[in-house]
VOBA-1610 file (N, C-alpha, C; in pm, whole numbers, padded with zeros to 5 digits, always signed):
BEGIN
Met-03587-08186+03339Met-03454-08151+03392Met-03424-08252+03506Ser-03297-08278+03522Ser-03248-08368+03624Ser-03176-08284+03734Asn-03147-08355+03842Asn-03075-08287+03948Asn-02938-08241+03904Glu-02885-08141+03974Glu-02751-08100+03941Glu-02646-08201+03998Gln-02692-08283+04089Gln-02599-08382+04142Gln-02676-08509+04172Pro-02629-08622+04123Pro-02696-08751+04161Pro-02678-08777+04306Ser-02784-08837+04366Ser-02771-08867+04508Ser-02674-08981+04526Asn-02586-08961+04623Asn-02481-09070+04649Asn-02456-09069+04798Pro-02512-09163+04869Pro-02500-09160+05017Pro-02359-09165+05071Ser-02268-09213+04981Ser-02125-09226+05027Ser-02058-09096+05036Arg-02113-08992+04964Arg-02036-08866+04957Arg-02057-08790+05087Pro-01959-08707+05123Pro-01975-08627+05249Pro-02095-08528+05237Leu-02168-08518+05337Leu-02284-08430+05333Leu-02279-08313+05428Thr-02216-08338+05543Thr-02212-08226+05639Thr-02074-08226+05697Pro-02026-08105+05738Pro-01899-08100+05813Pro-01908-08194+05939Ser-01784-08236+05984Ser-01786-08335+06092Ser-01819-08270+06225Arg-01837-08139+06233Arg-01864-08074+06355Arg-01966-07964+06324Pro-02043-07921+06427Pro-02137-07811+06398Pro-02057-07687+06366Leu-02097-07618+06267Leu-02027-07497+06231Leu-02085-07368+06288Thr-02206-07382+06341Thr-02271-07267+06402Thr-02340-07308+06530Pro-02360-07213+06624Pro-02427-07253+06742Pro-02567-07307+06712Ser-02619-07397+06789Ser-02751-07447+06769Ser-02850-07343+06813Arg-02965-07342+06740Arg-03074-07247+06776Arg-03170-07311+06875Pro-03246-07231+06954Pro-03349-07291+07035Pro-03448-07363+06953Leu-03497-07474+07006Leu-03591-07550+06924Leu-03734-07496+06936Thr-03766-07414+06832Thr-03907-07373+06816Thr-03985-07490+06777Pro-04122-07485+06780Pro-04194-07600+06736Pro-04157-07647+06592Ser-04137-07551+06499Ser-04103-07596+06363Ser-03967-07654+06365Arg-03872-07598+06439Arg-03740-07658+06440Arg-03741-07792+06509Arg-03827-07809+06610Arg-03839-07940+06674Arg-03884-08047+06577Arg-03988-08009+06498Arg-04036-08101+06395Arg-03922-08138+06301Phe-03846-08036+06262Phe-03741-08056+06169Phe-03636-08151+06227Thr-03597-08128+06356Thr-03499-08213+06421Thr-03545-08358+06428Gln-03675-08376+06461Gln-03734-08508+06467Gln-03724-08569+06324Phe-03748-08496+06223Phe-03746-08548+06090Phe-03601-08592+06055Leu-03500-08510+06093Leu-03365-08544+06067Leu-03323-08675+06134Arg-03364-08688+06261Arg-03328-08810+06333Arg-03390-08933+06256Gly-03515-08916+06224Gly-03582-09025+06158Gly-03524-09065+06020Ala-03493-08957+05950Ala-03437-08976+05816Ala-03297-09038+05822Thr-03219-08995+05917Thr-03086-09046+05938Thr-03092-09192+05974Met-03177-09224+06068Met-03190-09361+06116Met-03239-09452+05997Leu-03333-09401+05923Leu-03381-09478+05813Leu-03278-09503+05709Gly-03199-09396+05673Gly-03094-09414+05573Gly-02986-09500+05616Val-02924-09478+05733Val-02808-09555+05784Val-02856-09698+05812Gly-02972-09707+05887Gly-03020-09838+05920Gly-03056-09926+05798Gly-03115-09860+05698Gly-03149-09934+05580Gly-03029-09993+05508Gln-02923-09909+05501Gln-02800-09959+05438Gln-02742-10072+05515Ser-02740-10068+05651Ser-02685-10174+05733Ser-02766-10299+05718Leu-02895-10284+05718Leu-02988-10405+05705Leu-02965-10469+05567Leu-02945-10386+05464Leu-02927-10440+05329Leu-02797-10524+05323His-02692-10477+05394His-02565-10546+05384His-02554-10664+05482Ser-02613-10650+05601Ser-02591-10754+05705Ser-02706-10846+05726Gly-02830-10796+05695Gly-02946-10874+05722Gly-02980-10885+05863Asn-02911-10810+05948Asn-02931-10817+06096Asn-03007-10692+06143Val-03133-10710+06175Val-03216-10596+06212Val-03158-10526+06343Lys-03118-10603+06441Lys-03068-10544+06565Lys-02948-10460+06535Ala-02853-10509+06449Ala-02737-10431+06419Ala-02771-10306+06339Ala-02869-10316+06252Ala-02908-10200+06170Ala-02961-10092+06257Val-03048-10124+06354Val-03104-10033+06450Val-02992-09966+06534Ser-02901-10050+06580Ser-02797-09992+06664Ser-02705-09903+06583Glu-02673-09934+06458Glu-02592-09839+06374Glu-02663-09714+06345Ala-02794-09725+06324Ala-02866-09600+06292Ala-02876-09511+06415Gln-02894-09568+06536Gln-02899-09489+06656Gln-02767-09421+06682Ala-02656-09494+06654Ala-02528-09437+06672Ala-02506-09318+06580Ala-02550-09332+06457Ala-02535-09218+06365Ala-02611-09090+06418Val-02726-09110+06472Val-02798-08998+06530Val-02729-08939+06656Asp-02689-09032+06739Asp-02622-08987+06867Asp-02488-08913+06838Asn-02423-08951+06726Asn-02298-08881+06691Asn-02321-08745+06634Gly-02442-08715+06607Gly-02479-08578+06563Gly-02496-08557+06414Asp-02617-08554+06370Asp-02647-08522+06231Asp-02674-08377+06220His-02568-08298+06229His-02576-08153+06251His-02616-08079+06121Trp-02711-07993+06139Trp-02741-07898+06031Trp-02714-07758+06082Pro-02625-07684+06007Pro-02589-07549+06051Pro-02704-07452+06030Thr-02688-07335+06087Thr-02787-07224+06067Thr-02779-07169+05930Met-02886-07157+05863Met-02882-07098+05724Met-02830-06959+05719Ala-02752-06924+05618Ala-02708-06790+05596Ala-02801-06712+05502Tyr-02804-06584+05509Tyr-02897-06501+05435Tyr-02821-06385+05368Arg-02884-06339+05259Arg-02828-06225+05186Arg-02949-06146+05126Thr-02944-06015+05131Thr-03047-05936+05073Thr-03032-05935+04916Leu-03144-05964+04849Leu-03138-05969+04704Leu-03162-05834+04642Gly-03047-05762+04618Gly-03059-05638+04550Gly-03158-05544+04610Arg-03228-05469+04524Arg-03315-05369+04577Arg-03460-05425+04615Thr-03473-05559+04604Thr-03603-05616+04651Thr-03619-05599+04800Gly-03504-05591+04872Gly-03512-05578+05019Gly-03539-05714+05086His-03559-05820+05005His-03585-05956+05062His-03455-06016+05113Lys-03452-06052+05240Lys-03337-06120+05299Lys-03356-06273+05271Ser-03290-06316+05169Ser-03313-06449+05120Ser-03216-06553+05183Ser-03263-06673+05205Ser-03169-06787+05232Ser-03076-06795+05111Arg-02959-06831+05139Arg-02857-06843+05030Arg-02880-06970+04948Leu-02966-07056+04993Leu-03017-07164+04917Leu-03160-07139+04873Ile-03187-07139+04746Ile-03324-07125+04695Ile-03373-07260+04645Tyr-03491-07292+04691Tyr-03551-07422+04658Tyr-03608-07415+04511Gly-03539-07486+04418Gly-03588-07492+04281Gly-03699-07600+04270Cys-03819-07552+04244Cys-03934-07643+04250Cys-03980-07693+04110Gly-03922-07638+04004Gly-03969-07664+03871Gly-03962-07813+03838Ala-03839-07861+03814Ala-03827-08007+03778Ala-03863-08092+03897Ala-03834-08043+04018Ala-03856-08127+04140Ala-04007-08159+04159Leu-04095-08068+04123Leu-04238-08092+04143Leu-04312-08116+04017Ser-04245-08135+03907Ser-04310-08141+03780Ser-04406-08259+03766Arg-04380-08369+03845Arg-04459-08485+03831Arg-04532-08523+03962Arg-04487-08468+04072Arg-04552-08510+04196Arg-04532-08396+04304Arg-04614-08404+04405Arg-04599-08320+04518Arg-04486-08366+04607Ala-04432-08273+04688Ala-04327-08306+04781Ala-04342-08223+04904Asp-04463-08217+04956Asp-04495-08124+05073Asp-04403-08151+05190Glu-04376-08272+05227Glu-04288-08301+05340Glu-04150-08241+05324Leu-04098-08255+05203Leu-03964-08206+05179Leu-03964-08052+05179Leu-04062-07991+05121Leu-04080-07849+05119Leu-04092-07792+05261Asn-04166-07863+05341Asn-04186-07818+05477Asn-04052-07830+05558Arg-03977-07934+05533Arg-03852-07950+05606Arg-03754-07835+05563Ala-03753-07800+05437Ala-03670-07690+05393Ala-03710-07560+05459Leu-03840-07536+05463Leu-03891-07413+05524Leu-03856-07411+05674Asp-03882-07521+05740Asp-03854-07524+05881Asp-03705-07504+05907Ala-03619-07545+05819Ala-03474-07531+05836Ala-03422-07388+05815Gly-03507-07314+05738Gly-03467-07171+05715Gly-03465-07128+05572Val-03504-07221+05479Val-03507-07181+05336Val-03637-07099+05319Asn-03617-06977+05270Asn-03740-06887+05257Asn-03766-06833+05118Thr-03698-06887+05018Thr-03719-06846+04879Thr-03740-06968+04795Phe-03855-06970+04725Phe-03898-07088+04641Phe-03919-07042+04493Asp-03860-07114+04401Asp-03860-07082+04263Asp-03932-07190+04182Val-04026-07151+04094Val-04102-07248+04016Val-04109-07189+03879Gly-04200-07242+03791Gly-04208-07191+03651Gly-04327-07246+03584Thr-04358-07193+03470Thr-04479-07224+03395Thr-04499-07372+03367Ser-04623-07410+03364Ser-04661-07552+03335Ser-04631-07586+03187Arg-04609-07483+03104Arg-04575-07508+02965Arg-04436-07569+02957Tyr-04358-07554+03058Tyr-04223-07613+03059Tyr-04205-07713+03170Tyr-04263-07683+03291Tyr-04243-07769+03409Tyr-04367-07854+03441Asp-04448-07880+03347Asp-04563-07964+03362Asp-04650-07928+03481Ser-04662-08011+03586Ser-04755-07986+03696Ser-04688-07919+03817Ala-04566-07856+03801Ala-04492-07809+03917Ala-04570-07704+03994Glu-04633-07607+03923Glu-04709-07499+03997Glu-04831-07556+04070Met-04897-07653+04005Met-05014-07711+04070Met-04970-07794+04193Asn-04850-07858+04184Asn-04805-07942+04297Asn-04747-07856+04410Leu-04711-07731+04378Leu-04663-07637+04483Leu-04773-07574+04552Ala-04891-07559+04487Ala-05003-07483+04543Ala-05046-07520+04679Pro-05062-07651+04719Pro-05107-07687+04855Pro-05008-07634+04959Phe-04878-07644+04932Phe-04778-07592+05031Phe-04796-07443+05041Leu-04821-07370+04933Leu-04834-07227+04939Leu-04960-07186+05016Gln-05067-07266+05011Gln-05182-07235+05086Gln-05162-07226+05233Gln-05061-07301+05279Gln-05033-07302+05425Gln-04929-07199+05464His-04836-07163+05366His-04722-07086+05403His-04693-06965+05320Arg-04783-06919+05248Arg-04754-06811+05151Arg-04696-06688+05215Asp-04736-06650+05337Asp-04689-06535+05402Asp-04547-06550+05466Lys-04490-06674+05455Lys-04359-06696+05513Lys-04250-06700+05410Leu-04272-06687+05280Leu-04174-06712+05185Leu-04185-06617+05068Phe-04079-06599+05000Phe-04066-06521+04877Phe-04083-06615+04758Leu-04182-06585+04671Leu-04221-06675+04563Leu-04184-06616+04427Ile-04112-06700+04351Ile-04068-06659+04216Ile-04129-06760+04118Ser-04181-06706+04005Ser-04220-06792+03895Ser-04161-06723+03766Lys-04173-06801+03652Lys-04108-06753+03534Lys-04165-06824+03409Ser-04144-06759+03294Ser-04190-06813+03169Ser-04100-06759+03056Met-04083-06844+02952Met-04028-06793+02827Met-04130-06709+02762Thr-04091-06642+02659Thr-04181-06553+02591Thr-04239-06618+02463Phe-04190-06739+02422Phe-04248-06821+02317Phe-04255-06740+02183Val-04146-06673+02150Val-04138-06617+02018Val-04015-06672+01949Asp-04018-06673+01817Asp-03909-06724+01739Asp-03804-06618+01724Leu-03705-06616+01820Leu-03611-06512+01820Leu-03478-06565+01885Asp-03369-06578+01806Asp-03248-06628+01863Asp-03171-06519+01933Ala-03059-06556+01988Ala-02984-06473+02077Ala-02937-06343+02009His-02911-06348+01880His-02851-06229+01812His-02939-06175+01703Ala-03062-06211+01700Ala-03152-06166+01594Ala-03194-06022+01624Glu-03228-05954+01513Glu-03282-05817+01526Glu-03426-05824+01578Leu-03458-05742+01670Leu-03589-05740+01730Leu-03679-05638+01655Thr-03801-05684+01615Thr-03897-05592+01554Thr-04000-05563+01660Pro-04072-05451+01640Pro-04181-05414+01736Pro-04288-05522+01748Ala-04319-05592+01634Ala-04425-05686+01633Ala-04384-05807+01718Val-04257-05848+01706Val-04213-05966+01783Val-04209-05923+01932Ala-04164-05803+01959Ala-04160-05757+02102Ala-04301-05754+02164Glu-04395-05709+02090Glu-04533-05704+02137Glu-04586-05844+02165Lys-04561-05933+02069Lys-04607-06072+02091Lys-04541-06137+02211Ala-04414-06114+02226Ala-04343-06167+02343Ala-04406-06123+02473Ala-04433-05991+02477Ala-04490-05932+02596Ala-04627-05988+02627Arg-04712-06005+02524Arg-04846-06057+02537Arg-04836-06202+02588Asn-04754-06280+02530Asn-04741-06418+02574Asn-04701-06435+02719Trp-04602-06355+02759Trp-04544-06352+02894Trp-04651-06312+02993Leu-04730-06216+02964Leu-04839-06175+03053Leu-04947-06275+03065Lys-04986-06335+02949Lys-05088-06442+02952Lys-05048-06557+03040Ile-04920-06595+03031Ile-04874-06714+03105Ile-04863-06681+03256Leu-04837-06550+03287Leu-04840-06513+03430Leu-04975-06541+03488Asp-05084-06515+03415Asp-05221-06538+03461Asp-05242-06690+03484Glu-05185-06768+03391Glu-05200-06919+03404Glu-05127-06959+03531Ser-05007-06903+03555Ser-04930-06945+03668Ser-05001-06905+03800Leu-05055-06789+03808Leu-05128-06744+03931Leu-05246-06840+03958Ser-05315-06878+03849Ser-05426-06973+03868Ser-05381-07106+03915Gln-05273-07160+03863Gln-05226-07290+03905Gln-05163-07292+04041Leu-05099-07178+04076Leu-05041-07164+04205Leu-05146-07139+04313Arg-05258-07089+04269Arg-05373-07048+04358Arg-05326-06936+04451Val-05262-06834+04386Val-05226-06716+04458Val-05260-06596+04377Glu-05269-06481+04442Glu-05301-06359+04365Glu-05169-06289+04315Gln-05060-06325+04374Gln-04938-06253+04337Gln-04818-06339+04354Val-04719-06335+04267Val-04588-06386+04284Val-04500-06270+04319Asp-04399-06285+04405Asp-04317-06180+04441Asp-04229-06130+04328Ala-04175-06226+04248Ala-04099-06188+04132Ala-04141-06273+04019Tyr-04133-06218+03895Tyr-04173-06292+03776Tyr-04058-06270+03673Tyr-04004-06383+03619Tyr-03886-06373+03535Tyr-03921-06394+03387Met-03841-06326+03305Met-03828-06371+03167Met-03736-06491+03168Met-03786-06608+03139Met-03706-06733+03146Met-03633-06753+03017Ala-03515-06804+03028Ala-03432-06843+02911Ala-03401-06720+02830Ala-03385-06605+02894Ala-03358-06478+02826Ala-03218-06490+02751Asn-03217-06460+02622Asn-03090-06467+02554Asn-03068-06354+02450Asn-03178-06279+02429Asn-03168-06168+02329Asn-03167-06042+02407Pro-03057-05967+02406Pro-03052-05840+02485Pro-03154-05733+02442Ala-03180-05731+02311Ala-03280-05636+02265Ala-03418-05654+02325Leu-03453-05783+02335Leu-03584-05810+02391Leu-03587-05786+02539Val-03477-05815+02604Val-03468-05795+02749Val-03488-05646+02787Val-03446-05558+02701Val-03457-05414+02731Val-03566-05340+02654Ser-03645-05420+02582Ser-03748-05355+02502Ser-03851-05283+02585Asp-03900-05173+02532Asp-04007-05095+02603Asp-04137-05180+02611Glu-04160-05255+02504Glu-04286-05331+02508Glu-04289-05431+02621Phe-04176-05496+02644Phe-04168-05592+02752Phe-04178-05530+02883Tyr-04111-05414+02903Tyr-04120-05346+03035Tyr-04260-05294+03063Arg-04329-05248+02962Arg-04461-05204+02982Arg-04553-05319+03026Ala-04524-05434+02977Ala-04600-05555+03025Ala-04577-05577+03173Phe-04454-05571+03212Phe-04426-05590+03356Phe-04494-05481+03437Glu-04488-05358+03391Glu-04550-05253+03467Glu-04700-05265+03481Ser-04761-05323+03379Ser-04905-05350+03388Ser-04937-05460+03488Ala-04848-05563+03490Ala-04870-05668+03587Ala-04848-05624+03730Lys-04749-05541+03747Lys-04718-05483+03875Lys-04833-05399+03924Ala-04885-05310+03840Ala-04997-05222+03877Ala-05124-05303+03909Ala-05138-05416+03851Ala-05255-05501+03881Ala-05228-05588+04006Gly-05116-05575+04070Gly-05084-05651+04192Gly-05052-05796+04170Lys-05011-05833+04041Lys-04983-05973+04012Lys-04837-06008+04044Thr-04747-05908+04044Thr-04608-05927+04082Thr-04545-05802+04131Arg-04431-05813+04196Arg-04372-05693+04254Arg-04240-05663+04190Phe-04168-05769+04140Phe-04028-05747+04097Phe-04008-05822+03967Leu-03918-05758+03883Leu-03888-05811+03753Leu-03753-05883+03755Gly-03754-05997+03696Gly-03624-06072+03689Gly-03610-06147+03557Leu-03497-06205+03540Leu-03472-06290+03424Leu-03385-06405+03465Ser-03392-06515+03382Ser-03300-06624+03399Ser-03237-06649+03263Thr-03105-06679+03265Thr-03034-06691+03138Thr-02923-06794+03151His-02909-06880+03050His-02791-06970+03036His-02745-06970+02890Glu-02772-06868+02816Glu-02723-06852+02681Glu-02700-06703+02656Asn-02582-06668+02602Asn-02547-06525+02581Asn-02563-06444+02711Ala-02524-06510+02821Ala-02555-06460+02955Ala-02478-06325+02978Ala-02355-06310+02937Ala-02280-06194+02971Ala-02351-06065+02903Ala-02390-06080+02779Ala-02455-05967+02710Ala-02590-05939+02769Val-02664-06041+02808Val-02796-06030+02860Val-02790-05953+02998Leu-02696-06000+03073Leu-02680-05944+03214Leu-02642-05798+03200Lys-02549-05769+03111Lys-02502-05630+03094Lys-02618-05540+03051Ala-02697-05591+02953Ala-02810-05511+02899Ala-02914-05489+03006Ala-02939-05586+03089Ala-03036-05572+03193Ala-02995-05472+03300Ala-02858-05479+03335Ala-02807-05381+03433Ala-02806-05243+03372Asp-02774-05226+03245Asp-02766-05091+03183Asp-02909-05034+03181Ser-03011-05115+03167Ser-03147-05063+03158Ser-03197-05012+03291Gly-03150-05060+03401Gly-03192-05025+03533Gly-03327-05074+03565Arg-03386-05166+03486Arg-03520-05209+03501Arg-03536-05345+03581Tyr-03431-05415+03599Tyr-03442-05548+03657Tyr-03401-05549+03799Asp-03471-05631+03878Asp-03442-05645+04024Asp-03357-05772+04051Leu-03376-05875+03968Leu-03314-06003+03993Leu-03265-06067+03861Ala-03159-06140+03874Ala-03110-06217+03758Ala-03061-06351+03810Met-03105-06457+03744Met-03061-06595+03772Met-02975-06638+03656Ile-02845-06661+03683Ile-02746-06684+03579Ile-02687-06824+03597Ala-02658-06888+03483Ala-02593-07020+03486Ala-02444-06998+03482Val-02382-07025+03596Val-02242-06995+03611Val-02173-07094+03702Thr-02051-07125+03679Thr-01975-07227+03754Thr-01843-07165+03805Pro-01765-07236+03886Pro-01633-07184+03924Pro-01550-07158+03801Ser-01566-07228+03695Ser-01484-07210+03572Ser-01547-07114+03473Gly-01655-07049+03509Gly-01717-06948+03418Gly-01858-06990+03375Trp-01899-06936+03264Trp-02039-06946+03219Trp-02067-07090+03182Tyr-02182-07135+03220Tyr-02238-07262+03177Tyr-02312-07241+03049Asp-02299-07340+02954Asp-02365-07326+02821Asp-02470-07437+02809Trp-02597-07387+02805Trp-02714-07479+02800Trp-02707-07565+02674Asn-02656-07510+02569Asn-02659-07581+02437Asn-02571-07704+02436Asn-02449-07697+02500Asn-02364-07815+02498Asn-02363-07884+02634Lys-02447-07837+02727Lys-02457-07896+02861Lys-02317-07902+02927Gly-02239-07803+02910Gly-02105-07793+02975Gly-02067-07644+02982Leu-01938-07620+02981Leu-01887-07484+02995Leu-01898-07416+02856Leu-01919-07287+02859Leu-01918-07213+02739Leu-01773-07205+02686Gln-01762-07225+02555Gln-01628-07224+02491Gln-01556-07092+02522Asn-01432-07100+02570Asn-01349-06985+02593Asn-01405-06895+02703Thr-01483-06948+02791Thr-01536-06864+02898Thr-01422-06827+02997Pro-01422-06704+03044Pro-01332-06671+03156Pro-01378-06740+03279Pro-01286-06769+03372Pro-01328-06821+03505Pro-01414-06724+03579Leu-01481-06773+03684Leu-01571-06689+03754Leu-01500-06568+03814Thr-01378-06586+03861Thr-01310-06471+03918Thr-01290-06354+03825Glu-01280-06389+03700Glu-01264-06279+03591Glu-01395-06221+03544Leu-01508-06283+03596Leu-01642-06224+03566Leu-01679-06123+03668Ala-01598-06096+03766Ala-01630-06009+03874Ala-01681-05868+03827Pro-01621-05809+03725Pro-01670-05675+03683Pro-01811-05685+03630Val-01847-05795+03559Val-01982-05804+03502Val-02083-05824+03616Leu-02049-05901+03712Leu-02133-05924+03827Leu-02151-05795+03909Glu-02040-05728+03928Glu-02048-05601+04007Glu-02128-05495+03941His-02118-05489+03809His-02199-05393+03731His-02353-05419+03758Ala-02385-05545+03757Ala-02530-05578+03778Ala-02564-05548+03923Arg-02479-05583+04015Arg-02508-05552+04158Arg-02519-05401+04176Asn-02439-05321+04117Asn-02445-05176+04134Asn-02573-05120+04072Ala-02636-05199+03983Ala-02763-05157+03920Ala-02883-05196+04009Gly-02851-05256+04124Gly-02962-05295+04216Gly-03012-05431+04199Met-02940-05517+04124Met-02987-05650+04096Met-02939-05756+04194Gly-03025-05843+04247Gly-02984-05955+04317Gly-02939-06061+04224Leu-02832-06129+04258Leu-02774-06232+04164Leu-02784-06371+04225Ile-02849-06458+04145Ile-02877-06594+04182Ile-02810-06690+04087Gly-02737-06786+04139Gly-02669-06883+04051Gly-02756-07003+04020Met-02741-07063+03903Met-02802-07196+03877Met-02698-07268+03792Lys-02711-07398+03786Lys-02623-07488+03710Lys-02479-07483+03764Ala-02460-07441+03890Ala-02325-07428+03937Ala-02246-07553+03938Ala-02316-07668+03953Ala-02246-07795+03962Ala-02289-07889+03845Arg-02372-07843+03756Arg-02431-07931+03653Arg-02319-07986+03562Ala-02216-07905+03533Ala-02107-07955+03442Ala-02025-08067+03503Leu-02030-08086+03634Leu-01955-08190+03692Leu-02004-08330+03655Ala-02131-08338+03620Ala-02197-08467+03592Ala-02181-08506+03446Gly-02130-08417+03360Gly-02123-08445+03218Gly-02255-08444+03146Arg-02260-08490+03028Arg-02382-08488+02948Arg-02477-08593+02998Lys-02427-08701+03053Lys-02516-08805+03106Lys-02492-08809+03255Trp-02600-08850+03321Trp-02601-08849+03470Trp-02533-08968+03525Phe-02504-08961+03656Phe-02461-09069+03740Phe-02322-09124+03697Gly-02221-09042+03709Gly-02085-09091+03709Gly-02011-09064+03584Ser-02064-09012+03476Ser-01989-08994+03353Ser-01907-08863+03353Gly-01930-08773+03447Gly-01857-08648+03441Gly-01731-08650+03528Asp-01651-08543+03508Asp-01530-08529+03589Asp-01561-08439+03707Thr-01581-08497+03821Thr-01622-08420+03939Thr-01511-08332+03996Ser-01390-08350+03951Ser-01277-08270+04001Ser-01240-08154+03912Arg-01319-08130+03808Arg-01274-08035+03705Arg-01264-07893+03754Phe-01330-07859+03863Phe-01317-07722+03914Phe-01215-07704+04019Asn-01147-07820+04061Asn-01055-07810+04168Asn-00940-07710+04157Lys-00899-07684+04033Lys-00794-07590+04015Lys-00823-07447+04057His-00951-07420+04083His-00990-07282+04124His-00993-07274+04280Tyr-00980-07387+04345Tyr-01005-07383+04491Tyr-00883-07367+04576Ser-00903-07303+04692Ser-00791-07298+04787Ser-00776-07431+04855Asp-00660-07446+04928Asp-00635-07569+05000Asp-00745-07588+05108Lys-00788-07477+05166Lys-00888-07487+05269Lys-01021-07549+05209Leu-01062-07497+05094Leu-01183-07555+05036Leu-01163-07694+04990Leu-01052-07731+04933Leu-01025-07864+04892Leu-01031-07966+05012Asn-00986-07918+05126Asn-00980-08000+05242Asn-01111-07989+05331Ala-01204-07907+05284Ala-01332-07894+05362Ala-01405-08025+05353Pro-01489-08057+05451Pro-01569-08178+05450Pro-01689-08169+05362Tyr-01664-08139+05236Tyr-01764-08119+05129Tyr-01748-08224+05022Ser-01855-08250+04953Ser-01848-08319+04825Ser-01803-08224+04714Asp-01766-08279+04601Asp-01728-08190+04491Asp-01840-08097+04448Phe-01962-08147+04460Phe-02077-08065+04424Phe-02100-07952+04522Gln-02079-07985+04652Gln-02088-07877+04748Gln-01984-07769+04730Arg-01862-07810+04698Arg-01753-07711+04672Arg-01794-07614+04566Ser-01853-07662+04455Ser-01892-07569+04348Ser-01996-07464+04400Tyr-02095-07511+04475Tyr-02191-07423+04527Tyr-02130-07317+04620Ala-02045-07365+04712Ala-01985-07278+04810Ala-01896-07171+04742Tyr-01824-07219+04637Tyr-01730-07128+04566Tyr-01808-07017+04500Val-01915-07049+04421Val-01987-06941+04350Val-02054-06848+04448Leu-02097-06896+04560Leu-02159-06815+04662Leu-02062-06712+04720Glu-01937-06748+04725Glu-01839-06656+04779Glu-01758-06576+04670His-01808-06592+04551His-01739-06516+04440His-01843-06445+04351Gly-01936-06371+04425Gly-02023-06278+04347Gly-02169-06310+04346Leu-02210-06424+04393Leu-02355-06459+04393Leu-02419-06446+04527Asp-02537-06399+04532Asp-02615-06381+04658Asp-02677-06515+04709Ala-02717-06599+04615Ala-02777-06726+04644Ala-02765-06823+04530Val-02790-06947+04555Val-02794-07046+04450Val-02927-07115+04448Asn-02974-07141+04329Asn-03103-07210+04303Asn-03067-07353+04275Ala-03120-07446+04350Ala-03090-07587+04326Ala-03220-07667+04311Asp-03222-07757+04217Asp-03330-07849+04196Asp-03321-07957+04304Ile-03417-07964+04398Ile-03412-08048+04507Ile-03514-08160+04504Gln-03480-08279+04478Gln-03577-08385+04456Gln-03568-08495+04566Gly-03492-08472+04667Gly-03479-08569+04773Gly-03411-08517+04894Tyr-03428-08588+05008Tyr-03375-08545+05134Tyr-03222-08535+05129Gln-03154-08626+05066Gln-03006-08621+05059Gln-02960-08495+04989Ile-03023-08460+04884Ile-02985-08341+04804Ile-03018-08210+04878Leu-03134-08212+04942Leu-03167-08092+05026Leu-03061-08076+05132Arg-03028-08179+05200Arg-02925-08168+05310Arg-02790-08122+05260Glu-02750-08179+05150Glu-02616-08147+05097Glu-02610-08004+05049Asn-02711-07958+04974Asn-02715-07821+04928Asn-02727-07724+05038Phe-02808-07759+05137Phe-02832-07673+05249Phe-02703-07645+05324Val-02628-07747+05350Val-02499-07731+05422Val-02402-07645+05351Ala-02392-07665+05213Ala-02301-07583+05136Ala-02340-07435+05139Ala-02466-07406+05130Ala-02515-07267+05128Ala-02499-07203+05266Ala-02518-07279+05370Ala-02514-07228+05505Ala-02369-07201+05550Thr-02276-07276+05499Thr-02139-07271+05560Thr-02032-07221+05462Ser-02077-07176+05342Ser-01974-07140+05235Ser-01880-07032+05288Gly-01926-06940+05367Gly-01846-06830+05409Gly-01731-06877+05504Glu-01746-06992+05560Glu-01648-07038+05655Glu-01548-07134+05584Met-01581-07183+05465Met-01503-07278+05399Met-01421-07224+05280Val-01461-07110+05233Val-01396-07054+05113Val-01309-06937+05153Val-01188-06938+05103Val-01090-06833+05123Val-01058-06768+04991
//
């Protein structure tokens, strides 16, 4: 998987003024502030040096950027349904980001800044992500809410009839992969475990699958049941809510409505997000925390780095949001956060993207009307 937004240093990353009062510098915040100063100087100074070849000018420009204030606002939080977990509105998506390498420094910066929910997934899909997250977890497990997930690996499409045999196989596979994940993460428990790529409502609400979760919970391997879906999402979310069995749902949704994994764009004839409010409210009333994913993916098109229409969601935005010191990608995150979602999950593979997503999640309430 790729980032939801290509890194582009020329795009706006933070509002031009601090949007929240600064917090006292605890040791972790002090480390974080020092990191920001260094990263800002490195980024700005490197660009200046590249263009001018003048080391003194590059250092001067970098110092000016720091002195002008590389402000990071205070993270906003929202309780995720009946889990009781007060989550940062930005969730660090570790799957693709850690699939090939560790990123402890970046993970620590996110945690120091206030991100307290981290999402990963099975090595059968995300390669070495869980193993690469494990060292970070060894130091900070008690400070964060940990989510992992897996597909059920059965041959069952979104509208197929479910048989007891297929349901049992799906449940067995899912439980087996949970044990694999715990081993690779080097933890005894994940806080939430998802059915990943859920698309068949019958499987989502099957007794066989729920018994598998109950056995994992009784064994202390997980506490909460969730799902992630980007196909047949409306039906899946309704079925999960109707069942009363799910605590969390991660849904692929944009300001213009449902994201379609199959065409890597918007679902054909999808209602806009504002018209999905009854579906989201039904899930919320069932005690489910709602997490968005792929909120900005459609802006990039089928190919990355410039082939998409980054203004395609603008018709949904107020003048205030259009004039906010945001990139187009930040606007999409802010908008979905203020139209029914508790948090957004973002694949974060670099400092620029962490900073951009952090600002959108922290300040969405002040920028969206």
